[in-house]
C-alpha positions in Angstrom: 82.9 95.0 111.6 84.9 92.3 113.4 82.9 89.0 113.0 85.6 87.0 114.9 86.1 84.8 111.7 89.7 85.1 110.4 90.0 86.6 106.9 92.9 84.4 106.1 95.7 82.3 107.8 97.7 85.4 109.0 94.7 87.5 110.1 95.7 89.4 113.3 99.4 89.7 112.5 100.8 93.2 111.9 103.7 93.9 109.6 105.7 97.2 109.4 107.0 97.3 105.8 110.0 99.5 104.9 110.5 97.9 101.5 110.4 99.2 97.9 110.6 98.2 94.3 110.0 94.4 94.0 111.8 91.9 96.3 110.6 93.4 99.6 107.2 94.4 98.4 106.7 90.8 97.0 107.3 89.4 100.5 104.9 91.8 102.2 102.3 91.5 99.4 102.2 87.7 100.1 101.8 88.4 103.8 98.9 90.7 103.0 97.4 88.1 100.6 97.4 85.8 103.7 95.5 88.3 105.8 98.3 90.2 107.6 97.8 93.9 108.3 100.7 95.5 106.4 101.7 99.1 107.1 103.9 100.3 104.2 106.3 103.0 105.3 107.4 105.2 102.4 110.3 107.5 102.8 109.3 111.2 102.5 109.2 113.1 100.3 109.4 110.9 97.1 108.4 107.5 98.5 108.8 104.1 96.7 110.7 104.6 93.4 108.2 102.3 91.7 105.7 105.2 91.7 107.7 106.3 88.6 106.6 103.5 86.3 107.3 102.0 83.9 103.7 102.3 82.8 101.9 105.4 84.1 98.3 106.5 83.7 97.4 109.9 85.0 100.5 109.7 87.2 99.5 106.3 88.7 102.0 103.4 88.3 100.6 99.9 87.6 104.0 98.6 88.8 103.4 100.1 92.2 99.8 98.9 92.4 100.7 95.3 91.5 103.3 95.0 94.3 101.5 96.9 97.0 97.9 95.8 97.0 96.4 95.2 100.4 98.7 97.5 102.3 98.1 100.6 104.4 100.4 103.4 103.4 102.1 106.1 105.5 104.8 108.4 104.3 107.3 109.6 106.9 110.5 111.6 106.9 112.5 109.2 109.0 115.5 111.7 109.2 113.4 114.0 111.3 113.2 113.1 115.1 109.4 113.2 115.0 109.3 110.8 112.1 111.7 108.4 113.7 109.7 108.5 116.9 106.6 107.5 115.0 108.4 104.6 113.4 109.7 103.4 116.8 106.2 103.6 118.3 104.9 101.5 115.4 107.7 98.9 116.0 106.3 98.3 119.4 102.9 97.5 117.9 103.8 94.9 115.2 104.8 91.3 114.9 107.1 91.7 111.9 109.4 94.4 110.5 110.6 94.0 106.9 113.2 96.2 105.2 115.2 96.0 101.9 117.6 98.9 102.2 121.3 98.3 101.5 123.0 96.7 104.5 123.6 99.3 107.3 121.1 101.8 106.1 118.2 100.8 108.4 120.7 101.0 111.3 121.9 104.5 110.3 118.2 105.5 110.3 118.0 104.4 113.9 115.9 101.2 113.3 118.5 98.4 113.2 118.0 95.0 114.7 119.4 95.9 118.1 116.9 98.8 118.4 114.0 96.8 117.1 114.7 93.9 119.4 115.0 96.2 122.4 111.7 98.0 121.5 109.9 94.8 120.9 111.6 91.5 121.8 108.8 89.5 120.3 109.2 91.1 116.9 110.6 89.2 113.9 112.8 91.4 111.6 113.6 90.4 108.1 116.4 92.2 106.2 116.3 91.6 102.4 119.3 92.6 100.3 121.1 91.8 97.1 124.2 90.0 98.6 123.4 89.6 102.3 124.1 91.4 105.5 127.7 89.9 105.7 130.4 88.9 103.3 132.8 90.6 100.9 130.0 91.7 98.5 127.5 92.9 101.3 128.0 96.6 100.7 128.1 96.5 96.9 125.1 98.0 95.1 122.9 95.2 93.9 120.0 94.5 91.6 118.3 91.3 90.4 120.5 90.6 87.3 123.7 91.3 89.3 122.7 88.5 91.7 122.1 86.2 88.7 125.5 87.0 87.3 127.3 86.3 90.6 125.3 83.1 91.2 126.4 81.5 87.9 122.9 81.6 86.6 123.6 84.0 83.7 126.4 81.8 82.6 123.9 79.0 82.1 121.6 81.0 79.7 122.4 81.4 76.0 123.8 79.6 73.1 126.9 77.4 73.4 130.0 79.5 72.7 128.0 82.7 72.4 127.1 85.6 74.8 125.1 84.8 78.0 121.8 86.4 78.6 119.3 86.8 81.4 115.5 86.1 81.5 113.7 89.4 81.1 111.6 88.9 84.2 112.2 89.6 87.9 113.0 86.0 88.7 115.5 86.8 91.4 113.6 89.7 93.1 110.3 87.8 93.2 111.8 84.5 94.4 113.8 86.4 97.1 110.5 87.9 98.3 109.0 84.4 98.4 112.0 83.1 100.4 111.6 85.9 102.8 107.9 85.2 103.3 108.7 81.6 104.1 111.4 82.6 106.6 109.1 85.0 108.3 106.3 82.5 108.7 108.8 80.0 110.1 110.1 82.6 112.5 106.6 83.4 113.7 106.1 79.7 114.3 109.4 79.7 116.3 108.2 82.7 118.3 105.0 80.8 119.3 107.4 78.4 121.0 109.9 80.8 122.5 108.1 84.1 122.8 111.0 85.8 121.1 111.6 87.2 117.6 114.8 87.0 115.6 116.6 88.7 112.8 116.4 87.1 109.3 119.0 87.8 106.6 117.6 86.9 103.2 119.6 87.7 100.1 118.9 87.7 96.4 122.2 86.0 95.6 121.5 83.2 98.1 118.1 82.7 96.6 119.4 82.6 93.0 122.2 80.1 93.9 119.5 77.9 95.3 118.1 77.4 91.8 121.0 75.2 90.6 119.3 71.8 90.5 122.3 69.8 89.5 125.2 71.9 88.2 126.9 72.4 91.6 127.1 68.8 92.7 128.1 67.7 89.1 131.0 70.2 89.1 132.1 69.1 92.6 131.7 65.4 92.2 133.5 65.4 88.8 136.4 67.3 90.4 135.8 70.0 87.7 136.1 67.7 84.7 132.4 68.5 83.9 131.9 72.3 83.6 128.2 73.1 83.5 127.5 76.0 81.1 125.0 77.3 78.7 123.7 75.0 76.0 121.2 77.0 74.0 117.7 75.7 73.6 118.5 72.2 74.9 119.5 70.8 78.2 123.2 70.1 78.7 122.6 66.7 80.5 119.0 65.5 79.7 117.8 64.6 76.2 115.4 65.5 74.8 114.6 68.5 77.0 114.4 71.7 75.0 112.7 73.9 72.5 111.9 72.6 69.1 110.8 74.6 66.1 107.4 73.4 64.7 105.6 74.8 61.6 104.3 78.0 63.3 105.6 78.2 66.8 108.1 76.7 69.3 107.2 73.8 71.5 109.0 72.7 74.6 109.4 68.9 75.0 110.9 67.1 78.0 111.2 63.4 77.5 114.7 62.3 78.7 113.4 59.3 80.7 113.4 56.2 78.5 109.6 55.6 78.8 108.9 59.2 78.0 111.2 59.0 74.9 109.3 55.9 73.8 106.1 57.8 74.1 107.5 60.6 71.9 108.7 58.1 69.3 105.2 56.6 69.2 103.6 60.1 68.9 105.9 60.6 65.9 104.8 57.3 64.4 108.4 56.1 64.6 108.3 53.7 67.6 111.5 52.0 66.3 113.6 55.1 67.2 113.3 54.1 70.9 115.6 51.1 70.3 117.8 52.8 67.7 121.4 52.6 69.0 121.8 56.3 68.4 119.0 57.2 70.7 118.5 54.2 73.0 119.7 55.8 76.2 120.0 59.4 77.5 123.8 59.2 77.0 123.3 58.0 73.4 120.8 60.8 72.7 123.2 63.4 74.2 126.0 62.2 71.9 123.7 62.4 68.9 121.7 65.4 69.9 121.9 67.2 66.5 120.5 64.2 64.7 117.7 63.8 67.3 116.7 67.5 67.0 116.6 67.3 63.2 114.5 64.1 63.4 112.0 65.7 65.9 111.8 69.0 64.1 111.5 67.3 60.7 108.4 65.4 62.0 106.9 68.6 63.5 107.4 70.7 60.4 105.9 67.9 58.2 102.6 68.0 60.1 99.7 69.7 58.5 97.7 71.9 58.4 99.0 73.5 61.6 100.9 72.9 64.8 97.6 71.8 66.5 98.1 68.3 64.9 101.5 68.1 66.5 100.3 69.2 69.9 97.3 66.8 69.7 99.7 63.9 69.0 102.0 64.8 71.9 99.0 65.1 74.2 97.5 61.8 73.0 100.6 59.9 73.8 101.1 61.9 77.1 104.5 63.3 76.1 105.5 66.1 78.6 105.3 69.2 76.4 104.1 72.8 76.3 103.7 75.4 73.5 105.9 78.4 74.1 103.3 81.1 74.8 103.7 84.8 74.5 102.8 87.0 77.5 99.5 87.8 75.8 98.8 84.2 75.1 99.6 83.2 78.7 97.4 86.0 80.1 94.4 84.6 78.1 95.0 80.9 78.6 91.9 79.3 80.1 93.8 77.3 82.7 95.6 80.4 84.1 92.3 82.3 84.1 90.3 79.5 85.8 92.8 79.1 88.6 93.3 82.8 89.2 96.9 82.6 88.2 96.0 85.6 86.1 93.8 87.9 88.2 91.8 91.0 87.4 92.2 93.5 90.2 90.6 96.9 90.8 92.5 100.1 91.5 91.1 103.3 92.8 92.7 105.3 90.0 93.5 102.8 87.2 90.3 100.8 87.3 90.4 97.1 86.4 93.4 95.4 85.0 95.3 92.1 85.1 98.1 91.1 87.4 99.7 87.8 88.5 97.5 86.2 91.1 98.4 84.9 94.5 100.3 81.6 93.9 99.4 79.8 97.2 96.1 78.0 97.6 94.5 77.3 101.0 91.5 75.0 101.4 90.1 77.0 104.3 90.3 80.4 102.7 89.4 82.2 99.5 91.6 84.8 97.9 91.2 88.3 99.3 90.2 91.3 97.3 93.0 93.8 97.9 93.5 97.3 96.6 96.7 99.4 96.6 97.0 102.6 98.5 98.3 106.0 97.4 101.3 107.5 99.0 100.5 108.5 102.6 96.8 107.5 102.2 96.6 106.0 105.7 98.7 108.5 107.7 95.8 109.6 109.9 94.2 106.2 110.2 97.4 104.4 111.3 98.5 107.1 113.7 95.1 107.6 115.3 94.1 103.9 115.5 97.4 102.3 116.4 99.2 105.1 118.3 96.4 107.2 119.7 97.3 110.4 118.0 94.7 113.2 117.7 93.7 114.0 114.1 94.9 117.5 114.7 98.4 116.3 115.6 98.5 114.3 112.4 97.6 117.4 110.4 100.3 119.4 112.2 102.9 116.7 111.2 101.7 116.8 107.6 102.0 120.6 107.5 105.5 120.3 108.9 106.5 117.8 106.3 107.2 115.0 108.7 104.3 113.2 107.1 103.5 113.4 103.4 100.3 112.5 101.5 99.9 112.5 97.8 96.8 114.2 96.3 94.3 111.7 94.9 
């Protein structure tokens, strides 16, 4: 029942979602979390590859559920004329089209920007890719870690003089989805002023490169005399800022500013270290980093009976720090639970389980309770309600294989 009260900030906007795996689905999930009606279009017959796992229970993928909650799902064979016709009719009805195929694929399917703009001049279209729609790398196959490698991010991770490594999370994919979400919302704001949509080109490589907070300008301004590279567990330019081994666990401490370093010295009961010539300035501390690490870890490992005493001293003196938590510890941390950073969701097949919560907070709206669809679950609802198809026609299209619906 329509009460006239918006569910969330994007209530009333319609999104046609041709995305799969993580980057694109992250973008459209965030739009759904803000109240947009998202129609996920899966490519028949197999649909989104994330249906395959990595964790399956009775054939249901938790991976798919996490990234596709709150979406209506239709599964179409876009290579069939009848399937393409359905997609084009839907384009006319929506505010946003999002796709994350390799560059050129959406055009070969018959739904490139020129077609979308002609069908619906007010529509915003967002193309998400690994390396962008243009440039020498545009047509190369791409995944998250490849973007990290090209962006110089991988080169910054690992021990000095040893092999580089990558974080074992979808940092690039998720952040690219967030960048795309922001671009879409800005384009919708622009449309409110002009009445016209536009094409957005959002790439994983561009998003990854954006994460260099100081390496690029340092390299440039030093004319290459400073070459930022991996420095192990400690920052290459700010000290102390790194991971220290305590008695039982690792603790991250960031205290490179002089007043923070003085706080750390007082927490260790060694206030005189703040004026020690070896450690007086950040430059001094960087020169004598090994000695400083040994001093801090020596203090930590002498504490008893556990690391709680160390953490309590750091907290008492307001030293910026954090214990390095495992995934299991983070999931159960009371702060993450209270804020909904970890959220328990319900799935029609998997039941209740934990996922990362919606990271944006709005004072006027509460988080929405969203469930993920099954493949093709909303074929009939979408085609009947949005396009005026007769239910019998939808069944004919399913029998012909133009539409596909998984058994539930």
